[in-house]
C-alpha positions as CSV (number, residue, x, y, z in Angstrom):
1,M,-28.3,39.4,-54.0
2,K,-24.3,38.5,-54.6
3,M,-23.8,39.2,-58.3
4,E,-22.0,37.0,-60.4
5,Y,-20.0,37.8,-64.0
6,K,-18.4,35.7,-65.8
7,H,-15.4,36.6,-67.6
8,V,-12.4,39.2,-67.0
9,D,-12.1,42.3,-68.6
10,I,-8.5,42.6,-70.5
11,V,-7.7,46.6,-71.3
12,G,-5.4,47.5,-73.9
13,M,-4.8,51.3,-72.6
14,G,-3.5,52.6,-75.5
15,P,0.1,54.0,-75.4
16,G,0.8,56.1,-71.6
17,N,-2.0,59.8,-71.7
18,K,-5.2,59.0,-70.5
19,K,-7.0,61.0,-73.8
20,Y,-5.6,58.1,-76.0
21,I,-8.0,55.7,-74.4
22,L,-11.0,54.4,-75.9
23,P,-13.9,55.3,-74.9
24,E,-14.9,51.9,-74.7
25,A,-12.2,51.3,-72.8
26,M,-13.3,53.7,-69.9
27,D,-16.2,52.4,-69.7
28,I,-15.0,49.6,-68.7
29,I,-13.4,50.9,-66.3
30,N,-14.5,53.1,-64.6
31,A,-17.7,49.6,-64.2
32,S,-15.0,47.8,-62.5
33,D,-14.8,46.9,-58.8
34,V,-11.1,45.8,-59.3
35,L,-8.0,47.1,-61.6
36,I,-5.3,45.8,-61.8
37,A,-2.2,47.5,-64.0
38,G,0.9,49.5,-63.4
39,K,2.0,52.4,-61.4
40,R,1.7,54.6,-63.1
41,H,-1.6,53.6,-64.9
42,L,-2.8,53.8,-61.6
43,E,-2.0,56.5,-61.1
44,D,-2.4,58.2,-63.5
45,L,-6.4,57.0,-64.0
46,S,-6.1,57.8,-60.2
47,L,-9.3,55.7,-59.0
48,P,-9.0,55.4,-55.3
49,E,-12.6,54.4,-54.7
50,K,-12.1,51.3,-56.4
51,V,-9.7,48.4,-55.8
52,N,-6.6,48.5,-56.9
53,M,-3.4,46.8,-57.5
54,E,-0.1,46.8,-59.0
55,V,1.0,44.6,-61.5
56,E,4.7,45.0,-60.1
57,S,3.4,42.9,-56.5
58,G,3.9,39.5,-59.3
59,L,2.1,37.4,-61.7
60,D,1.3,34.8,-59.1
61,N,-0.7,36.6,-57.3
62,I,-2.2,38.5,-59.3
63,V,-3.5,35.0,-61.1
64,D,-5.0,34.3,-57.8
65,F,-6.7,36.9,-57.0
66,I,-8.7,36.7,-60.0
67,K,-8.7,33.0,-58.9
68,G,-10.2,33.8,-56.1
69,N,-12.6,36.8,-56.4
70,Y,-13.7,37.0,-60.1
71,E,-17.1,35.4,-59.1
72,N,-17.8,38.2,-57.0
73,Q,-15.6,41.4,-58.2
74,K,-15.4,42.9,-61.5
75,I,-12.1,42.6,-62.3
76,S,-9.9,44.8,-65.2
77,V,-6.3,43.7,-66.2
78,L,-5.4,46.9,-67.9
79,V,-2.4,46.7,-70.3
80,S,0.3,49.2,-71.7
81,G,-0.3,49.4,-75.6
82,D,-3.1,46.6,-77.5
83,T,-4.3,44.0,-76.4
84,G,-2.9,41.8,-78.8
85,F,0.4,43.8,-79.0
86,Y,3.3,42.2,-77.1
87,S,1.0,42.4,-73.6
88,L,-0.1,40.0,-70.3
89,L,-2.9,38.3,-72.6
90,G,-1.8,35.2,-74.1
91,Y,0.9,34.9,-70.0
92,L,-3.2,34.5,-68.5
93,Q,-4.7,32.6,-71.0
94,K,-1.9,30.1,-70.6
95,R,-2.8,30.6,-66.6
96,L,-6.8,31.2,-66.1
97,E,-7.4,28.3,-68.2
98,G,-12.1,27.9,-68.3
99,I,-11.9,31.9,-66.9
100,K,-13.0,34.0,-69.8
101,L,-12.1,36.7,-70.9
102,K,-12.8,39.2,-72.5
103,T,-10.2,41.9,-74.6
104,T,-10.8,45.4,-75.0
105,P,-8.4,46.9,-77.9
106,G,-5.9,49.7,-77.4
107,I,-3.7,52.2,-79.6
108,S,-0.3,49.7,-79.4
109,S,3.3,52.0,-79.2
110,V,4.2,51.2,-81.9
111,S,0.4,52.9,-84.5
112,Y,0.8,55.7,-82.2
113,F,4.6,56.6,-82.9
114,M,4.0,56.1,-87.0
115,S,1.5,58.1,-87.1
116,R,3.2,61.4,-85.2
117,L,5.9,59.8,-88.3
118,N,2.8,60.2,-90.9
119,M,4.5,57.2,-91.9
120,L,2.9,54.0,-93.3
121,W,4.5,51.0,-91.5
122,H,2.3,47.7,-92.4
123,D,5.9,47.0,-94.4
124,G,8.0,47.2,-91.7
125,V,9.4,44.5,-89.6
126,L,8.4,44.9,-86.0
127,V,11.5,43.8,-83.9
128,S,10.7,43.2,-80.0
129,L,13.8,43.5,-77.7
130,H,12.3,43.3,-74.7
131,G,13.8,41.0,-72.5
132,K,15.4,38.8,-75.5
133,R,17.9,38.7,-77.5
134,T,17.4,38.3,-81.5
135,D,19.7,38.6,-84.3
136,F,18.1,41.8,-85.9
137,I,21.5,42.5,-87.7
138,S,20.0,40.6,-90.1
139,V,17.1,41.6,-89.7
140,V,17.8,45.3,-90.3
141,R,20.5,44.8,-93.3
142,N,17.8,43.1,-95.1
143,N,14.8,45.2,-94.7
144,P,14.1,48.9,-95.4
145,K,12.8,49.0,-93.0
146,V,12.1,48.1,-88.6
147,I,10.8,48.7,-86.1
148,F,12.2,48.3,-82.5
149,L,10.5,47.9,-79.2
150,T,13.3,48.4,-77.0
151,D,14.2,47.7,-73.2
152,N,16.9,48.7,-70.2
153,K,19.3,45.9,-71.8
154,Y,18.8,46.8,-76.0
155,T,19.3,50.8,-75.8
156,P,18.8,52.5,-79.3
157,S,22.7,53.1,-78.4
158,K,22.8,49.8,-78.1
159,I,21.6,48.8,-81.5
160,A,23.8,51.5,-82.7
161,E,27.1,50.3,-81.3
162,E,26.1,47.1,-82.3
163,L,24.8,47.7,-85.7
164,V,28.1,49.8,-86.7
165,D,30.3,46.8,-86.1
166,A,28.7,44.9,-87.9
167,G,29.5,47.7,-90.9
168,I,25.9,49.2,-91.0
169,E,25.4,52.6,-91.5
170,G,24.5,54.0,-94.1
171,K,20.1,53.5,-91.7
172,R,18.3,56.7,-90.2
173,M,17.3,55.9,-86.6
174,I,14.4,57.9,-85.0
175,I,13.6,57.3,-81.4
176,G,10.1,58.1,-79.9
177,E,10.3,59.0,-75.9
178,N,7.7,58.8,-73.6
179,L,5.5,58.5,-76.5
180,S,2.2,60.2,-75.8
181,Y,2.9,62.0,-73.0
182,P,3.8,65.9,-73.0
183,E,7.4,65.5,-71.9
184,E,7.6,63.6,-75.4
185,K,10.3,63.3,-77.5
186,I,11.6,62.1,-81.6
187,S,14.7,62.3,-82.7
188,T,15.6,61.9,-85.7
189,L,19.6,60.3,-85.9
190,S,22.5,58.6,-88.2
191,I,23.0,56.0,-87.2
192,R,26.5,56.5,-86.2
193,E,25.1,59.4,-84.1
194,A,22.8,56.8,-82.1
195,V,25.8,55.0,-81.0
196,G,25.8,56.9,-77.7
197,Y,22.9,58.6,-77.6
198,K,21.2,58.5,-73.9
199,S,17.3,57.8,-74.4
200,E,14.4,56.2,-71.8
201,K,14.3,52.4,-70.6
202,L,11.5,52.1,-72.4
203,C,11.0,52.8,-76.5
204,V,9.8,52.6,-79.5
205,A,12.8,53.4,-82.9
206,V,13.3,53.2,-86.5
207,I,15.4,52.9,-88.7
208,M,14.9,52.6,-92.7
209,N,17.5,53.4,-95.4
210,E,19.2,56.5,-96.1
């Protein structure tokens, strides 16, 4: 008798290192027939007995595959960090209308980073610069704590450069790179020191008053 599945799992993978994946998430991963994820997640998990499909193969391909296979294969889409924090969940909800999605949370990069700093973050303003331009200068000027998700265009260095040009220097920037991995690096710099700083493409950065 053919097994029929009623939903697709969207699983939060935490900040990166496997030891920060929740046990419930690993149970779902181990029970899945198909894992859809970024190349690094698939390499870290190393589960060749499952069908592995890289997100890099294209989102349209992923949507088409899910639509054609979710009823007879247990499919899990693995997303970085938490499912509700700048993940693929919103995109999949729009493209997979009528298919039930079940989410399992993960530890977000921001949550992890702020814990490494022993710092509260409910009082911070979150700004994502992943693939978009935001008026972050006024946000930094008007708030004592701003948390950035950076990309390869708006790096910590680029952010610092624009802040200096706007006359904002009396703050410090804390940059987190390769979070949760052995090569993790956390640097605390003045805004001017951060200009020209060479960092990884994707970082979490906190800008705070001195």
